[in-house]
C-alpha positions in Angstrom: -23.4 -64.9 10.4 -21.1 -62.4 12.2 -20.3 -60.8 8.9 -23.9 -60.3 8.2 -24.7 -58.7 11.5 -21.6 -56.4 11.3 -22.6 -55.4 7.8 -26.3 -54.5 8.9 -24.9 -52.8 11.9 -22.3 -50.5 10.1 -24.8 -50.2 7.2 -27.4 -48.6 9.5 -27.2 -44.7 9.3 -28.4 -44.3 12.8 -25.3 -46.1 14.1 -23.1 -43.4 12.4 -25.2 -40.4 13.3 -25.0 -41.7 17.1 -21.4 -42.4 16.7 -20.5 -38.9 15.6 -23.0 -37.3 17.9 -21.0 -39.0 20.8 -17.7 -37.9 19.2 -18.7 -34.4 19.0 -19.7 -34.4 22.7 -16.0 -33.9 23.5 -15.6 -30.4 25.0 -19.4 -29.9 24.7 -19.3 -27.8 27.9 -16.6 -25.4 26.7 -17.5 -21.7 26.6 -17.8 -20.2 23.2 -14.2 -19.3 23.0 -13.0 -21.5 20.2 -10.8 -19.6 17.5 -13.4 -19.4 15.0 -17.0 -17.8 15.4 -16.8 -17.2 19.2 -18.2 -13.7 18.2 -21.2 -15.3 16.5 -21.8 -17.7 19.3 -21.8 -15.0 22.1 -24.3 -13.0 20.3 -26.6 -15.9 20.7 -25.7 -16.7 24.3 -26.1 -12.8 25.5 -29.5 -13.0 24.1 -30.3 -16.1 26.0 -29.1 -14.7 29.3 -30.9 -11.6 28.9 -34.0 -13.5 28.4 -33.3 -15.1 31.9 -32.0 -12.0 33.5 -33.8 -9.0 32.0 -37.2 -9.9 29.9 -38.3 -13.2 28.7 -40.3 -11.7 25.7 -39.1 -13.7 22.8 -40.0 -10.8 20.4 -37.7 -8.4 22.1 -34.0 -10.0 22.2 -31.4 -8.1 23.8 -27.6 -7.9 23.1 -24.9 -6.4 25.3 -22.9 -4.0 23.2 -25.3 -1.3 22.4 -23.8 1.0 24.9 -26.3 2.8 27.2 -29.2 1.6 25.0 -31.7 -1.2 26.0 -29.8 -3.5 23.6 -33.2 -4.5 22.1 -32.7 -4.9 18.4 -33.9 -6.7 15.2 -32.4 -10.1 14.6 -33.2 -13.6 13.6 -36.1 -15.1 15.4 -34.4 -16.1 18.7 -35.8 -19.8 18.9 -32.5 -21.3 19.6 -31.8 -18.6 22.2 -35.0 -19.2 23.9 -34.4 -22.9 24.1 -31.3 -22.1 25.9 -33.2 -19.8 28.1 -35.9 -22.4 28.9 -33.1 -24.9 29.8 -31.7 -22.3 32.2 -35.0 -21.9 33.9 -34.7 -25.8 34.9 -30.8 -26.2 35.4 -29.6 -22.7 36.0 -27.8 -20.7 33.2 -25.3 -22.4 31.1 -24.1 -21.2 27.8 -23.1 -24.8 26.6 -26.9 -25.7 26.4 -26.9 -24.2 23.0 -24.2 -26.6 21.7 -26.1 -29.5 23.0 -29.4 -28.2 21.7 -27.8 -27.7 18.2 -26.2 -30.9 18.0 -29.4 -32.8 19.1 -31.5 -31.0 16.6 -28.8 -31.3 13.7 -28.5 -34.9 14.5 -32.2 -35.5 14.1 -32.2 -33.4 10.9 -29.5 -35.7 9.6 -31.7 -38.7 10.1 -34.7 -37.0 8.4 -32.3 -36.0 5.6 -31.6 -39.7 5.2 -35.3 -40.6 5.2 -36.1 -37.9 2.7 -33.4 -39.0 0.2 -34.2 -42.6 0.6 -37.7 -41.8 -0.6 -36.6 -40.8 -3.9 -33.2 -42.3 -4.4 -31.7 -45.7 -3.8 -30.8 -46.5 -0.1 -27.1 -46.5 -0.8 -27.2 -42.9 -2.2 -29.1 -41.9 0.8 -26.6 -43.4 3.2 -23.7 -41.8 1.4 -25.3 -38.6 1.1 -26.0 -38.4 5.0 -22.3 -39.4 5.6 -21.2 -36.7 3.3 -23.4 -34.1 5.1 -22.5 -35.3 8.5 -18.8 -34.7 7.8 -19.3 -31.6 5.7 -19.2 -28.0 7.2 -22.0 -29.3 9.4 -19.6 -31.5 11.4 -18.3 -28.6 13.8 -21.0 -26.0 13.1 -23.6 -28.5 14.3 -22.1 -28.1 17.9 -21.6 -24.4 17.8 -24.1 -22.1 19.5 -25.4 -20.9 16.2 -28.6 -21.2 14.1 -27.4 -22.2 10.9 -27.3 -26.1 10.9 -30.2 -25.9 13.6 -32.3 -24.0 11.1 -31.5 -26.2 8.2 -32.2 -29.3 10.3 -35.8 -28.0 11.2 -36.6 -27.2 7.5 -35.3 -30.7 6.5 -37.7 -32.3 9.1 -40.5 -30.0 7.6 -39.7 -31.0 4.1 -40.0 -34.8 5.0 -43.5 -34.1 6.3 -44.3 -31.8 3.6 -43.3 -34.2 0.9 -45.2 -37.1 2.8 -48.5 -34.8 2.5 -48.0 -34.2 -1.1 -46.9 -37.6 -2.5 -48.1 -40.2 0.3 -50.5 -39.3 3.0 -52.7 -36.3 2.7 -53.2 -36.3 6.5 -53.5 -33.0 8.8 -50.7 -34.3 10.8 -48.2 -34.4 7.9 -49.4 -30.8 6.9 -49.3 -29.4 10.5 -45.8 -30.9 11.0 -44.6 -29.5 7.7 -46.1 -26.0 8.7 -44.5 -26.2 12.3 -40.9 -27.2 11.5 -40.8 -25.1 8.4 -41.8 -21.9 10.0 -39.5 -22.4 13.0 -36.6 -23.3 10.8 -37.0 -20.4 8.2 -37.6 -17.9 11.1 -34.4 -19.1 12.8 -32.3 -18.3 9.7 -34.0 -16.8 6.7 -31.4 -17.7 3.9 -32.1 -21.5 4.8 -35.5 -20.9 3.4 -34.2 -21.1 -0.1 -34.4 -24.8 -0.1 -38.2 -24.4 -0.4 -37.9 -23.7 -4.0 -37.6 -27.5 -4.5 -41.4 -27.9 -3.6 -41.8 -26.8 -7.3 -41.1 -30.4 -8.3 -44.4 -31.4 -6.3 -46.6 -28.5 -7.4 -45.9 -29.3 -11.0 -46.3 -33.0 -10.6 -49.6 -34.0 -12.4 -50.0 -37.1 -10.2 -50.5 -35.1 -7.0 -54.2 -34.0 -6.6 -55.2 -30.4 -7.3 -56.8 -30.4 -3.7 -53.7 -31.4 -2.0 -51.7 -28.7 -3.8 -54.3 -26.1 -2.8 -54.2 -26.8 0.9 -50.3 -27.1 0.8 -50.1 -23.9 -1.0 -52.6 -22.0 1.2 -50.5 -23.3 4.3 -47.1 -22.4 2.8 -48.7 -18.9 2.0 -49.5 -18.5 5.7 -46.0 -19.6 6.8 -44.6 -16.9 4.1 -46.8 -14.3 5.5 -45.5 -14.8 9.2 -42.0 -14.9 8.0 -42.3 -11.7 5.9 -44.2 -9.8 8.7 -41.4 -10.8 11.1 -38.3 -10.1 9.0 -39.6 -7.1 6.7 -41.8 -5.4 9.4 -40.8 -6.5 13.0 -37.0 -6.4 12.6 -36.8 -3.1 10.9 -39.3 -1.9 13.5 -37.0 -3.0 16.3 -34.0 -1.7 14.8 -35.4 1.6 14.4 -37.4 1.9 17.7 -34.6 1.1 19.9 -31.8 2.8 17.7 -29.4 0.0 17.5 -28.6 -1.9 14.1 -27.2 -5.3 14.3 -28.8 -7.8 11.9 -27.6 -8.1 8.4 -30.6 -7.8 6.0 -28.6 -8.4 2.8 -27.8 -5.7 0.1 -28.7 -5.1 -3.5 -27.9 -7.9 -5.8 -25.9 -5.6 -8.1 -23.8 -4.5 -5.4 -23.5 -8.2 -4.2 -22.6 -9.3 -7.7 -19.8 -6.6 -7.9 -18.4 -7.8 -4.6 -18.5 -11.5 -5.6 -16.8 -10.9 -8.8 -14.2 -9.0 -7.4 -13.4 -11.8 -5.0 -14.3 -14.8 -6.9 -11.6 -17.0 -5.6 -12.7 -16.3 -2.0 -16.3 -17.0 -3.0 -15.5 -20.2 -4.8 -13.3 -21.3 -1.7 -16.7 -21.9 0.3 -17.7 -24.5 -2.3 -14.4 -26.4 -3.0 -13.0 -26.2 0.5 -15.5 -25.1 3.3 -18.5 -27.1 2.2 -17.0 -30.7 1.8 -13.3 -30.2 1.8 -11.0 -31.0 -1.0 -11.7 -34.7 -1.3 -15.4 -34.3 -1.1 -15.5 -31.4 -3.5 -13.8 -33.9 -6.1 -16.4 -36.6 -5.6 -18.9 -33.8 -6.0 -17.7 -32.9 -9.3 -17.5 -36.6 -10.2 -21.3 -36.7 -9.3 -22.1 -33.7 -11.4 -20.2 -35.2 -14.5 -22.1 -38.4 -14.0 -25.6 -36.9 -13.5 -25.1 -35.1 -16.8 -23.4 -38.0 -18.6 -26.1 -40.4 -17.5 -28.8 -37.8 -18.1 -30.2 -38.1 -14.6 -33.1 -35.7 -15.1 -34.3 -35.8 -11.5 -31.0 -34.8 -10.0 -30.1 -32.4 -12.9 -33.3 -30.4 -12.3 -32.8 -30.6 -8.4 -29.3 -29.2 -8.7 -30.2 -26.6 -11.2 -33.2 -25.4 -9.1 -31.3 -25.4 -5.8 -28.2 -23.4 -7.4 -30.5 -20.9 -8.7 -32.2 -20.5 -5.3 -28.9 -20.3 -3.5 -27.2 -17.9 -6.0 -30.0 -15.4 -5.1 -28.7 -15.8 -1.2 -24.9 -15.5 -2.6 -25.8 -12.3 -4.5 -27.9 -10.8 -1.5 -25.1 -11.5 0.8 -22.2 -10.2 -1.3 -18.8 -9.9 0.7 -20.6 -11.3 3.9 -20.9 -14.6 2.0 -17.2 -15.2 1.2 -16.2 -13.5 4.7 -18.0 -16.2 6.6 -17.6 -19.9 6.3 -21.2 -20.8 7.7 -23.1 -19.1 4.6 -22.3 -22.2 2.7 -24.2 -24.4 5.3 -27.6 -24.3 3.4 -26.1 -25.5 0.3 -24.1 -28.5 1.7 -27.1 -31.0 1.7 -27.4 -30.3 -2.1 -23.6 -30.9 -2.6 -23.8 -34.1 -0.3 -26.5 -35.6 -2.6 -24.5 -35.1 -5.7 -21.3 -36.4 -4.1 -23.3 -39.5 -3.1 -24.4 -40.0 -6.6 -20.7 -39.8 -7.6 -19.6 -42.5 -5.0 -22.4 -44.6 -6.3 -20.8 -44.8 -9.5 -17.7 -46.4 -8.1 -17.9 -50.1 -8.2 -14.8 -51.2 -6.2 -15.6 -51.4 -2.6 -11.8 -50.9 -1.5 -11.8 -47.6 -3.4 -15.2 -46.5 -1.7 -13.7 -47.4 1.8 -10.5 -45.5 1.1 -12.2 -42.7 -0.3 -14.5 -42.4 2.6 -11.7 -42.7 5.0 -9.7 -40.0 3.3 -12.7 -37.7 3.4 -13.3 -38.6 7.0 -9.8 -37.9 8.0 -9.7 -34.5 6.1 -12.9 -33.3 7.6 -12.0 -34.0 11.1 -8.3 -32.8 10.7 -9.5 -29.6 9.2 -12.0 -28.7 11.9 -10.4 -30.3 15.1 -9.3 -26.8 16.3 -12.7 -26.1 17.2 -12.7 -28.8 19.7 -10.2 -26.8 21.9 -9.6 -23.3 23.4 -6.4 -21.6 23.2 -4.9 -20.7 26.7 -4.9 -17.1 25.7 -8.5 -17.0 25.2 -9.4 -18.7 28.5 -8.3 -15.8 30.5 -11.3 -13.8 29.2 -13.5 -16.2 31.4 -11.8 -14.4 34.6 -13.3 -11.0 33.5 -16.7 -11.5 35.1 -15.1 -12.4 38.5 -12.7 -9.3 38.4 -15.3 -7.0 37.4 -17.8 -8.2 40.1 -15.0 -7.3 42.7 -14.6 -3.8 41.1 -18.1 -2.8 40.7 -21.8 -3.9 39.9 -23.2 -5.4 36.9 -25.0 -2.3 35.9 -21.9 -0.5 35.4 -21.2 0.1 31.6 -18.1 -0.7 30.3 -15.8 -0.1 27.0 -13.5 -2.9 25.9 -10.8 -2.7 23.1 -12.1 -5.8 21.3 -12.8 -4.1 18.0 -15.9 -5.3 16.6 -15.9 -8.5 18.5 -18.7 -8.7 21.5 -17.0 -12.0 23.0 -15.3 -10.4 25.9 -18.4 -8.2 26.6 -20.3 -11.3 27.1 -17.7 -12.8 29.4 -17.6 -9.7 31.5 -21.2 -9.9 32.0 -21.8 -6.4 31.5 -23.1 -3.9 28.9 -21.4 -1.1 27.0 -19.3 -0.6 24.0 -16.9 -2.6 21.8 -14.2 -0.3 20.6 -10.6 -0.3 19.1 -7.6 1.3 20.7 -7.8 4.4 18.7 -11.2 5.2 19.8 -10.5 4.5 23.5 -7.2 6.8 23.2 -9.3 9.6 22.0 -10.2 11.9 24.9 -13.2 13.6 23.3 -14.7 10.2 22.4 -14.3 8.9 26.0 -15.8 12.0 27.3 -18.8 11.5 25.2 -19.2 7.8 26.4 -18.6 9.0 30.0 -21.7 11.4 29.6 -23.7 8.2 28.7 -22.7 6.5 31.7 -19.2 4.7 30.7 -17.5 3.8 34.1 -14.7 1.3 33.4 -12.4 0.7 30.3 -11.2 -2.8 29.9 -8.0 -3.2 28.0 -7.3 -6.6 26.6 -3.6 -7.3 26.0 -3.5 -10.7 24.2 -6.7 -12.1 23.4 -9.2 -10.0 21.3 -7.1 -6.8 21.7 -3.6 -5.3 22.1 -2.1 -3.3 25.2 -2.5 0.6 25.3 -1.8 2.9 28.1 -4.5 5.5 28.9 -4.5 8.5 31.3 -7.1 7.1 33.7 -7.0 5.5 37.2 -5.8 2.0 36.8 -7.4 -0.2 39.3 -6.4 -3.7 37.9 -3.7 -5.3 35.8 -2.3 -8.6 35.0 -0.8 -10.4 32.1 -4.2 -10.5 30.1 -6.0 -7.2 30.8 -5.9 -3.8 32.5 -8.8 -2.1 33.9 -9.4 1.7 34.3 -12.0 3.4 36.3 -13.1 6.7 34.8 -13.7 8.9 38.0 -10.1 10.3 38.2 -7.1 11.1 36.0 -3.7 9.9 37.0 
């Protein structure tokens, strides 16, 4: 009896989703200063903070490193940023709200992923696929202040309701929920929308009524129109109108192909290492072998179609794909499903448990660094307090963090992120000063290296030095 209860308990995917949700609450209030992707997270938080402090119009997001300009620029639809802003209206500003929001939505997305897979495959495959996805690249990125797993989760929820409309109940509710979650998901991260190519299975299914397909197609066309207007009209308009380019809109596929082929190992690493880890990738390969060997047409077509769709994303991204771990996130659910089929072929329960344990240990061990912040990075938190003592928040600053905007966010100022060579160039500084530059912040350890400049030094400690541009030494 007790064994039966325990088996039902551990076999309930909700138990594992909640368990790993609670596990990832460790350090959830940490500032976005972990070693990897702090720069990407602070581009989200600074937009959220500007909604609170400057202008809450969701169509005019502002970043802090556009120098003397407004900071308004084209970017992904700032839905996650706006949720952080809404939480801040109630509880006061806190950057970590973004971590919790993403973790909540991504955990919900995992459950809908399980429900979706369970509709078309065995329950065990759905369970395994969800475990693989949970511990994949999603494990840490679902608690970062970034829209990637957030976006895919919204689309997964939308896919569940869209599939319900097409093959189960043609209700207005299912159609509206499909439209809402899919629209918000793709708007939040355009590349995530590639997975919608899988709706081809339904549209070519003769058992689904023509009427249902027409209604679904009309709604999908409306979703596509809104997304196209936003990304191909509104984003370029903001970039041009406010004279600051920030958002990467991809490149010519031929250029992307050249870059990918010239760095093939770095590209493939995203699949064999970043997505599921080494152990997970081996199980994924096992799954591929078995779906071909056993002629599992449904999975073969699904994998082929998804791969073709994702390949377009890879080629449009080029070097950006292999330079950033998170670009593999949209493909992780497909790999998780194939890996789950591979696990299903293993009959020995001890081998299954051992394999899952190995996969879990590798996943957590590889990414546990994201739960901690280096001591040298923590010093950046002091920047705001120091700068508040030295001047006002309207003062423009230049920081030697290269292309990384993280220190600018923590200084709670606006201005320029530069390298030491640029800050050592008197003509360049004179130009910035004419635009309103008042302070130069030199980071000595985290995000920069020390350099001596011929300006009035007004602060100095082990981590950073600050110059004021009103007098020479």
